[in-house]
C-alpha positions in Angstrom: 50.4 -22.5 32.1 46.7 -22.9 31.5 45.1 -26.3 31.4 42.6 -25.1 28.8 43.5 -22.5 26.2 41.6 -19.3 25.7 40.5 -20.6 22.2 38.7 -23.5 23.8 36.9 -21.2 26.2 35.9 -18.9 23.3 34.6 -21.9 21.3 32.5 -23.2 24.3 31.0 -19.7 24.7 30.3 -19.5 21.0 28.5 -22.9 20.9 26.5 -22.1 24.0 25.5 -18.7 22.5 24.3 -20.4 19.3 22.3 -23.0 21.3 20.7 -20.5 23.6 20.0 -18.0 20.9 18.3 -20.7 18.7 16.0 -21.7 21.5 15.2 -18.2 22.5 14.3 -17.0 19.0 12.5 -20.3 18.1 10.0 -19.9 21.0 9.0 -16.3 20.3 5.3 -16.0 19.4 4.6 -14.3 16.0 3.0 -11.3 17.7 6.4 -10.4 19.2 8.5 -10.7 16.1 8.3 -7.0 15.1 9.4 -5.6 18.5 12.0 -8.3 18.7 13.4 -7.3 15.3 13.6 -3.7 16.5 15.6 -4.7 19.6 17.9 -6.8 17.5 18.6 -3.9 15.2 19.6 -1.8 18.2 21.9 -4.6 19.4 23.4 -5.0 15.9 24.2 -1.3 15.9 26.2 -1.8 19.1 27.9 -4.7 17.4 29.0 -2.3 14.5 30.6 0.0 17.1 32.4 -2.9 18.7 33.6 -4.2 15.3 34.9 -0.8 14.4 36.9 -0.7 17.6 38.2 -4.2 17.0 39.2 -3.3 13.4 40.9 -0.1 14.5 42.8 -1.5 17.5 44.3 -4.6 15.8 47.7 -4.4 14.1 47.8 -7.5 11.9 46.4 -7.5 8.4 44.2 -10.5 9.2 42.7 -8.7 12.2 42.0 -5.6 10.0 40.3 -7.8 7.4 38.2 -9.7 9.9 37.2 -6.4 11.7 36.2 -4.9 8.3 34.2 -8.0 7.5 32.5 -7.9 10.9 31.5 -4.2 10.3 30.1 -5.1 6.8 28.1 -8.1 8.1 26.7 -6.2 11.0 25.7 -3.3 8.7 23.9 -5.8 6.4 22.2 -7.2 9.5 21.0 -3.8 10.7 19.7 -2.6 7.3 18.1 -5.9 6.5 16.4 -5.9 9.9 15.0 -2.5 9.4 13.6 -3.5 6.0 12.0 -6.6 7.5 10.6 -4.6 10.3 9.1 -2.1 7.9 7.6 -4.8 5.8 6.1 -6.5 8.8 4.5 -3.3 10.0 3.0 -2.7 6.6 1.1 -6.0 7.0 -0.8 -4.5 9.9 -1.9 -1.3 8.1 -5.5 -1.1 7.0 -6.0 -1.2 3.3 -8.0 1.5 1.6 -11.4 0.4 0.5 -11.8 -0.2 -3.2 -13.8 2.5 -5.0 -16.8 1.2 -7.0 -17.9 3.1 -10.1 -21.4 4.4 -10.0 -23.9 2.3 -11.9 -25.1 5.4 -13.9 -21.7 5.9 -15.4 -21.7 2.4 -16.9 -25.2 2.8 -18.4 -24.2 6.0 -20.2 -21.4 4.3 -22.1 -23.6 1.7 -23.8 
C-alpha cells in the first residue's frame, strides 16, 4: 500500500511543470521567440504521436475521448505555432520601396 497515491504524484509533477514552464518562457528575450516557437512546434508534434498512442492503447470510452481531445489540441498547437512563426518571420523581411511617379507624367495630365 502506497502512502501517496499516483494521482498526487502526477498532480505535483503537473503543478511543477506549469511553474517552471511559466518562468522559462517569461524570461525569454524577444529576439529568441521565433526559434523558440519552432522548437515548441517540434515538441508538439511529438506530443501528437504520444496522444495517438495513448488514444489507441486505452480501452475505456473516457480514455478514447481524452486521447482524441489530446490529439486535437496538440494539432491546434502545432498549426497555430507555425502560423505565428511565419507571421513573426514576415516582420523581419525588408519591405519593397514605394515607387514614385515621374514628375513629367503629372504635368502632362493638367
